[in-house]
C-alpha positions in Angstrom: -10.0 5.8 -35.1 -9.3 7.4 -31.7 -5.9 6.8 -30.1 -7.6 5.0 -27.2 -9.3 2.7 -29.6 -5.9 2.0 -31.3 -4.5 1.1 -27.9 -7.4 -1.2 -27.2 -6.9 -2.9 -30.5 -3.2 -3.4 -29.8 -4.0 -5.0 -26.5 -6.4 -7.4 -28.2 -3.7 -8.2 -30.8 -0.7 -8.6 -28.5 -1.8 -9.5 -24.9 -2.2 -13.0 -23.6 -5.6 -14.7 -23.9 -5.7 -14.6 -20.1 -5.0 -10.8 -19.9 -7.7 -8.3 -18.9 -8.4 -6.1 -21.9 -9.2 -2.4 -21.2 -12.1 -2.6 -23.7 -13.7 -5.4 -21.6 -13.5 -3.6 -18.3 -16.5 -4.1 -16.0 -16.8 -0.3 -15.8 -16.9 2.3 -13.0 -19.4 3.0 -10.2 -20.5 6.1 -12.1 -20.7 6.2 -15.8 -18.5 8.8 -17.5 -17.3 9.7 -21.0 -14.3 7.8 -22.3 -11.0 9.6 -22.9 -10.0 9.9 -26.5 -6.3 9.1 -25.7 -6.0 6.9 -22.6 -7.5 3.5 -21.8 -9.6 3.2 -18.7 -6.8 1.6 -16.7 -4.4 4.4 -17.8 -6.8 7.0 -16.5 -7.1 5.0 -13.2 -3.3 5.1 -12.8 -3.1 8.8 -13.5 -5.9 9.6 -11.0 -4.1 7.6 -8.3 -0.8 9.3 -9.0 -2.4 12.8 -8.8 -4.2 12.0 -5.6 -3.4 13.5 -2.2 -3.3 10.1 -0.5 -0.6 9.0 -2.9 1.6 12.0 -2.1 1.2 11.4 1.6 2.8 7.9 1.2 6.2 9.6 1.1 6.0 10.3 4.9 4.4 7.0 6.0 6.4 4.2 7.7 7.2 1.0 5.9 8.9 -0.9 8.7 11.4 1.4 10.5 9.7 4.3 12.3 10.9 7.7 11.0 14.4 6.4 10.4 17.3 8.8 10.6 18.6 8.0 7.0 17.8 8.9 3.5 17.9 5.4 2.1 15.3 3.5 4.2 12.1 2.6 2.5 8.9 4.5 3.0 5.4 3.5 2.1 5.9 5.4 -1.1 9.1 3.7 -2.2 7.5 0.3 -1.2 4.7 1.2 -3.5 7.0 2.0 -6.4 9.0 -1.2 -5.9 5.8 -3.2 -5.9 4.8 -1.5 -9.2 8.1 -2.2 -10.8 8.2 -5.8 -9.9 4.6 -6.3 -11.0 5.1 -4.6 -14.3 8.2 -6.7 -15.0 6.1 -9.9 -14.4 3.2 -8.6 -16.3 5.3 -7.7 -19.4 6.9 -11.1 -19.4 3.4 -12.8 -19.2 1.9 -10.4 -21.7 -0.7 -9.2 -19.2 -2.1 -5.6 -19.0 0.7 -3.5 -17.5 -1.6 -0.4 -17.1 -4.0 -2.4 -14.9 -1.1 -3.9 -12.9 0.4 -0.4 -12.4 -2.9 1.1 -11.3 -3.5 -1.6 -8.7 0.1 -1.5 -7.4 0.2 2.3 -7.1 -3.2 2.3 -5.2 -2.8 -0.8 -3.0 -1.6 1.0 0.1 -3.3 4.4 -0.1 -5.3 3.6 3.1 -2.3 2.8 5.2 -2.0 4.6 8.6 0.8 6.6 10.0 3.5 4.4 11.5 2.8 1.4 9.3 1.2 -1.7 10.7 1.6 -0.4 14.2 -0.8 2.4 13.4 -3.1 -0.1 11.7 -3.2 -2.3 14.8 -3.8 0.7 17.0 -6.9 1.8 15.1 -8.2 -1.8 14.8 -8.1 -2.1 18.5 -10.1 1.0 19.3 -12.5 1.2 16.4 -15.6 -1.1 16.9 -15.9 -1.5 13.2 -12.3 -2.6 12.9 -9.6 -1.2 10.6 -7.8 -2.9 7.8 -5.6 -0.9 5.4 -6.8 -2.7 2.3 -10.4 -1.9 3.0 -9.4 1.6 3.9 -7.6 2.0 0.6 -10.8 1.2 -1.2 -12.7 3.7 0.9 -10.0 6.3 0.2 -10.3 6.1 -3.5 -14.1 5.6 -3.5 -15.1 8.3 -1.0 -12.4 10.3 0.7 -10.5 11.6 -2.3 -11.8 14.7 -4.2 -13.7 16.0 -1.1 -16.0 13.0 -0.9 -16.5 12.4 -4.6 -13.8 9.7 -4.9 -11.7 8.8 -7.9 -14.4 6.6 -9.6 -11.9 3.8 -10.5 -12.8 0.7 -12.5 -14.0 -2.4 -10.8 -10.8 -4.3 -11.8 -8.6 -1.8 -10.0 -10.8 -1.7 -6.9 -10.8 -5.5 -6.7 -7.0 -5.6 -7.0 -6.6 -3.0 -4.2 -9.0 -4.7 -1.9 -7.7 -8.2 -2.4 -3.9 -7.7 -2.3 -3.6 -9.3 1.1 -2.6 -12.9 1.6 -6.1 -13.9 2.8 -7.8 -12.7 -0.4 -7.6 -13.4 -4.1 -8.3 -10.9 -6.9 -10.4 -11.9 -9.9 -7.9 -10.7 -12.5 -4.5 -12.2 -13.2 -3.2 -8.6 -13.0 -4.5 -8.3 -9.4 -2.8 -11.7 -8.6 0.5 -10.3 -10.0 0.3 -7.4 -7.6 -0.6 -9.5 -4.7 2.6 -11.6 -5.1 4.6 -8.6 -6.1 3.7 -6.9 -2.8 5.0 -9.8 -0.8 8.3 -10.3 -2.7 8.9 -6.5 -2.6 8.5 -6.2 1.2 10.6 -9.3 1.9 13.3 -8.0 -0.4 13.5 -4.4 0.8 12.7 -5.1 4.4 15.7 -7.4 4.5 17.8 -4.8 2.7 16.8 -2.1 5.3 17.4 -4.5 8.2 20.9 -5.1 6.8 21.4 -1.3 6.5 20.3 -0.8 10.0 22.7 -3.4 11.4 19.9 -5.8 12.5 20.8 -8.6 10.1 23.4 -9.7 7.6 22.9 -11.9 4.5 24.7 -14.6 6.4 21.9 -14.7 9.0 19.5 -16.2 6.4 19.1 -19.9 7.1 21.1 -22.0 4.6 18.0 -24.1 3.6 16.3 -20.9 2.4 19.5 -19.5 0.7 20.0 -22.7 -1.3 16.6 -22.2 -2.9 16.1 -18.4 -3.1 19.7 -17.2 -3.1 22.2 -15.8 -0.6 21.7 -12.0 -1.2 18.7 -9.7 -1.5 19.5 -9.2 -5.2 19.7 -12.9 -5.9 16.4 -13.6 -4.0 14.4 -10.8 -5.9 15.8 -12.2 -9.2 14.8 -15.7 -8.2 11.2 -14.8 -7.2 10.5 -12.9 -10.4 11.9 -15.6 -12.7 10.1 -18.4 -10.7 6.8 -16.6 -11.0 7.1 -15.9 -14.7 8.3 -19.5 -15.6 5.6 -21.2 -13.5 2.7 -18.9 -14.7 3.4 -18.8 -18.5 0.4 -20.0 -20.5 -1.7 -20.5 -17.4 -4.8 -18.8 -16.1 -3.1 -18.3 -12.8 -0.1 -16.6 -11.2 1.9 -19.1 -9.1 5.3 -19.9 -7.7 6.8 -23.4 -7.9 6.1 -25.5 -4.8 9.8 -25.4 -3.8 9.9 -21.5 -4.0 6.6 -21.2 -2.3 7.8 -23.3 0.7 11.0 -21.4 0.9 9.2 -18.1 0.7 7.0 -19.2 3.6 10.1 -20.0 5.7 11.6 -16.7 4.7 8.6 -14.8 6.0 8.7 -16.7 9.2 12.4 -15.9 9.5 11.7 -12.2 8.8 9.0 -12.1 11.5 11.4 -13.6 14.1 14.4 -11.5 13.1 13.0 -8.2 12.0 9.2 -7.6 12.3 9.2 -8.7 15.9 12.8 -7.6 16.7 13.1 -5.5 19.9 15.5 -3.3 18.1 13.4 -2.5 15.1 10.1 -2.3 17.1 11.4 -0.5 20.2 9.3 2.6 19.5 6.2 1.0 18.2 4.3 1.0 21.5 4.7 4.8 21.5 3.3 5.1 18.0 0.4 2.9 18.9 -0.4 5.0 22.0 -0.1 8.2 20.0 -2.5 7.0 17.3 -5.1 5.8 19.8 -4.8 9.0 21.8 -5.5 11.1 18.7 -8.5 8.8 18.0 -10.0 9.3 21.4 -9.3 13.0 21.3 -11.3 13.5 18.1 -14.1 11.3 19.2 -14.5 13.7 22.2 -13.8 16.8 20.1 -15.4 16.3 16.7 -15.6 20.0 16.3 -11.9 20.1 15.7 -12.2 17.8 12.6 -11.5 19.4 9.2 -14.6 20.5 7.3 -14.3 17.8 4.7 -14.6 15.2 7.4 -17.5 16.9 9.1 -19.3 16.8 5.7 -18.8 13.0 5.7 -20.8 12.8 9.0 -23.5 15.1 7.4 -23.7 12.5 4.6 -24.4 9.7 7.1 -21.1 8.3 8.1 -20.6 7.7 11.9 -18.3 9.8 14.0 -16.1 6.7 14.7 -15.7 6.0 11.0 -14.8 9.5 10.2 -12.3 9.8 13.0 -10.6 6.6 11.7 -10.5 8.2 8.2 -8.9 11.4 9.5 -6.3 9.8 11.9 -5.7 7.0 9.4 -4.9 9.5 6.6 -2.2 11.3 8.6 1.4 11.0 7.8 3.9 10.2 10.5 5.1 13.7 11.0 1.6 15.2 10.8 0.4 12.8 13.5 3.3 13.8 15.7 2.7 17.4 15.1 -1.0 17.2 15.9 -0.2 15.3 19.1 2.2 17.9 20.1 -0.2 20.7 19.4 -2.9 19.1 21.5 -1.0 17.7 24.4 2.5 19.2 24.7 2.6 22.6 26.5 3.9 25.4 24.4 6.6 27.8 25.6 5.4 31.1 27.1 6.1 34.0 24.8 9.1 36.1 25.7 7.0 39.3 25.7 5.1 37.9 28.7 8.1 37.0 30.8 9.4 39.1 33.7 11.8 41.8 32.8 
């Protein structure tokens, strides 16, 4: 028996009746031979980790634009924290950790430079709209591997697409990531805001603290325990009504105090302007697009779609560098100056 088959048998023996078994995957868009060692979801995880879009997450904004400090979260560290939270919950509920990890690591691959500011900017200028969850699926389906995509399983694609509040994945593993994403950003955005001097733990309203805890550590611990205890032996992933209501109030508090804070968001209008300026530039100068993006147009994609792909894929620093190269005058070489 192959190692993969042994792993599949162990899943069937040990996982919850509600777990998604690797052997029962709905498959990939393109048929391919199975690996003799790894299950399908392990392969998906590995493909995501080795992708260019995953590596670019290290230089994409989470909340604070290009912060001057080594300990603020980036889109990559956010992704890793989502993965860790999700795997903890999945293990406790005996769900498929490999599927959870693959979804978590891939859920933000389509995010723009400068976080949600960049996403808003592209959504405003692109007639087709721009949503990072949809772009994450396009990234793994089409943009990676020079137009070939990663050919991920349908379960992973569904989890990536439906990790937002307005959607719901069809697997419990996808639902775990969906909630883990929310508790991760509430936890670490509060931590970063405290580090940045925008908030203190004492600023959290007492009615929220009495339910969730009075420190970032206490709140994260409460969320994970609450989800696990309220989801055991159920075909669903849920919080208790009390925690869900406190979480809703916590998000509202974070929007008022952090996400819409003049201090934290002082530079966002510049980032939005930069992203939109690059978009309009490449619409007018499509000859400057890299060859891999020109090939997408040759395959039938519209110019607008492809420009969104290119600008949306940029890291914060690369977007700034391209803006400077195009619009900022360069110093005249010394050799041409008067002597």
